C-alpha positions as CSV (number, residue, x, y, z in Angstrom):
1,X,89.2,134.5,63.3
2,X,89.9,132.4,66.4
3,X,87.6,132.9,69.4
4,X,88.0,131.2,72.8
5,X,84.8,129.3,73.7
6,X,84.6,131.1,77.1
7,X,84.1,134.5,75.5
8,X,82.2,133.5,72.3
9,X,78.9,134.9,73.6
10,X,80.5,138.1,74.6
11,X,82.3,138.5,71.3
12,X,79.1,137.8,69.4
13,X,77.1,140.4,71.3
14,X,79.9,142.9,70.7
15,X,79.8,142.2,67.0
16,X,76.0,142.4,67.0
17,X,76.3,145.9,68.6
18,X,78.5,147.0,65.8
19,X,75.9,145.7,63.3
20,X,73.3,147.8,65.1
21,X,75.5,150.8,64.6
22,X,75.8,149.9,60.9
23,X,72.0,149.7,60.7
24,X,71.6,153.1,62.4
25,X,74.3,154.9,60.3
26,X,73.8,153.2,56.9
27,X,70.4,151.7,57.0
28,X,71.6,148.1,56.5
29,X,69.5,145.6,58.6
30,X,71.1,143.1,60.9
31,X,70.0,140.2,58.7
32,X,71.7,141.5,55.5
33,X,75.0,139.9,54.6
34,X,78.1,142.2,54.4
35,X,80.4,141.0,51.7
36,X,83.6,142.9,51.3
37,X,84.0,142.7,47.5
38,X,80.4,143.8,47.0
39,X,80.8,146.6,49.5
40,X,83.9,148.0,47.9
41,X,82.8,147.6,44.3
42,X,83.5,150.7,42.2
43,X,79.9,152.1,42.3
44,X,79.4,151.5,46.0
45,X,76.7,149.1,47.3
46,X,73.0,148.9,46.4
47,X,70.9,146.8,48.8
48,X,67.3,145.8,47.9
49,X,64.9,146.1,50.8
50,X,61.5,144.8,49.7
51,X,60.4,147.2,47.0
52,X,62.9,149.9,47.9
53,X,66.7,150.2,47.7
54,X,69.4,151.5,50.0
55,X,72.5,152.9,48.3
56,X,75.8,153.0,50.1
57,X,78.1,155.4,48.3
58,X,81.8,154.5,47.8
59,X,83.2,156.7,50.5
60,X,80.6,155.5,53.0
61,X,81.2,151.9,52.0
62,X,84.9,152.3,52.6
63,X,84.2,153.8,56.1
64,X,81.9,150.9,56.9
65,X,84.6,148.4,55.9
66,X,87.3,150.2,58.0
67,X,84.9,150.4,61.0
68,X,84.4,146.6,60.8
69,X,88.2,146.0,61.1
70,X,88.4,148.6,63.9
71,X,85.7,146.8,65.8
72,X,87.7,143.5,65.5
73,X,90.8,145.3,66.8
74,X,88.9,146.8,69.7
75,X,87.4,143.4,70.5
76,X,90.8,141.7,70.5
77,X,92.1,144.3,73.0
78,X,89.1,144.2,75.2
79,X,88.8,140.4,75.3
80,X,92.4,139.9,76.6
81,X,93.6,137.6,73.9
82,X,90.4,135.7,73.6
83,X,90.0,136.8,70.0
84,X,92.8,136.4,67.5
85,X,93.3,136.9,63.7
86,X,95.3,134.2,61.9
87,X,96.3,134.8,58.3
88,X,98.4,133.4,55.5
89,X,99.3,135.2,52.2
90,X,101.1,133.3,49.5
91,X,102.3,134.6,46.1
92,X,99.8,134.3,43.2
93,X,102.6,132.7,41.1
94,X,102.0,129.5,43.0
95,X,98.9,129.0,40.9
96,X,96.5,126.2,41.6
97,X,98.5,125.0,44.6
98,X,98.1,128.4,46.4
99,X,94.7,127.7,47.9
100,X,95.6,124.2,49.3
101,X,99.0,125.4,50.6
102,X,97.2,128.3,52.3
103,X,94.8,126.0,54.0
104,X,97.6,123.7,55.0
105,X,99.5,126.5,56.7
106,X,96.4,127.9,58.4
107,X,95.5,124.5,59.9
108,X,99.1,124.0,61.1
109,X,99.1,127.4,62.7
110,X,95.9,126.7,64.5
111,X,97.2,123.3,65.6
112,X,100.4,124.8,67.0
113,X,98.5,127.5,68.8
114,X,96.0,125.3,70.6
115,X,98.6,122.6,71.3
116,X,100.8,125.0,73.1
117,X,97.9,125.9,75.4
118,X,96.8,122.2,75.7
119,X,93.5,123.1,74.2
120,X,91.3,122.0,71.3
121,X,89.8,123.8,68.3
122,X,86.7,123.4,66.3
123,X,86.6,124.8,62.8
124,X,83.7,126.6,61.0
125,X,84.2,127.4,57.3
126,X,82.1,129.4,54.8
127,X,80.0,127.2,52.5
128,X,81.6,126.3,49.2
129,X,84.5,123.9,48.4
130,X,83.4,121.6,51.2
131,X,84.8,118.5,49.5
132,X,88.3,119.9,49.1
133,X,88.5,121.3,52.6
134,X,87.1,118.2,54.3
135,X,89.5,116.0,52.3
136,X,92.5,118.0,53.2
137,X,91.5,118.2,56.8
138,X,91.1,114.4,57.0
139,X,94.4,113.9,55.3
140,X,96.2,116.1,57.8
141,X,94.7,114.3,60.8
142,X,96.4,111.2,59.6
143,X,99.5,112.4,57.8
144,X,100.9,115.9,58.0
145,X,104.7,116.1,57.1
146,X,106.4,119.1,58.7
147,X,110.0,120.1,57.8
148,X,112.5,120.8,60.7
149,X,113.4,124.4,60.9
150,X,116.9,123.2,61.9
151,X,117.3,121.0,58.8
152,X,116.8,117.7,60.7
153,X,114.6,116.4,63.5
154,X,116.1,114.5,66.4
155,X,115.4,111.3,64.6
156,X,117.7,112.5,61.8
157,X,114.9,112.9,59.3
158,X,114.2,116.1,57.4
159,X,110.4,115.7,57.7
160,X,108.2,114.5,60.5
161,X,104.5,113.7,60.4
162,X,102.6,115.8,63.1
163,X,98.9,115.1,62.7
164,X,96.5,118.0,63.6
165,X,95.1,116.0,66.5
166,X,94.1,119.1,68.5
167,X,91.6,120.2,65.8
168,X,88.3,118.3,66.4
169,X,85.2,117.5,64.4
170,X,84.2,117.8,60.8
171,X,84.9,120.7,60.1
172,X,81.6,122.4,59.9
173,X,80.3,124.6,57.1
174,X,77.9,127.5,57.5
175,X,76.4,130.1,55.1
176,X,78.2,133.4,55.5
177,X,74.8,135.1,55.1
178,X,73.8,134.0,58.6
179,X,77.1,134.2,60.4
180,X,78.7,137.6,61.5
181,X,82.0,136.0,62.3
182,X,82.4,134.5,58.8
183,X,81.5,137.9,57.3
184,X,84.2,139.5,59.4
185,X,86.7,136.9,58.3
186,X,85.8,137.9,54.8
187,X,86.6,141.5,55.7
188,X,90.0,140.4,57.1
189,X,90.8,138.4,54.0
190,X,89.9,141.2,51.7
191,X,92.0,143.7,53.6
192,X,95.0,141.4,53.4
193,X,94.3,140.9,49.6
194,X,94.3,144.7,49.0
195,X,97.4,145.2,51.1
196,X,99.2,142.6,48.9
197,X,98.0,143.9,45.5
198,X,100.8,146.2,44.1
199,X,100.1,148.8,42.9
200,X,96.7,149.3,44.4
201,X,93.9,150.3,42.1
202,X,92.9,154.0,42.3
203,X,89.7,153.7,44.3
204,X,91.4,151.4,46.9
205,X,94.3,153.9,47.2
206,X,91.9,156.8,47.4
207,X,90.5,155.7,50.7
208,X,93.7,154.0,51.9
209,X,92.1,150.6,51.9
210,X,95.4,149.1,50.9
211,X,96.6,150.0,54.4
212,X,93.4,148.8,56.2
213,X,94.9,145.5,57.3
214,X,97.4,147.3,59.5
215,X,94.4,148.2,61.7
216,X,94.6,144.7,63.1
217,X,98.1,145.1,64.7
218,X,96.9,143.8,68.1
219,X,94.4,141.2,66.9
């Protein structure tokens, strides 16, 4: 999820308002992490609250998940392009290279996007796999071979190194438990995963969660 710095506070408050709606409708406090795979597990979601529990049934959990994607779509429209969803989906047959190739393509898409607008980007990732992400990021800032879509660059070479110089900083890593935007990025990734899984499992098809990613057509 890409957010322009000028509207970050506005986007955060908008998302926080949605979490307040979630608390009112489902009893889930603002500080509780929403994780898509837990939310859409076969038995619904059970949340411990001190000595008591809140149970979110499967249908309600599916509605909650869809409402999160709908809020992102509404935010993207309301914020006049200040919020954007960027995604990559590669075939599972790629095996171990799939994750790094996905990261490579995401970083290049972000680089092209901000370069075209003569802007800069700062990256925030979920915790986990910090070493792999940081290593790949540093590598691409120095050497990032890109093939020409026309077969050859003007220099006559098939590949050209275009470092991701418009992406600044570390990147940074944050716990998803304390970051609404990372939790929503998890929703987006899960929706894309369920769209690509063919055929969808019964409980996913029952609530049309395999079609949920299409909600983000303007994001």
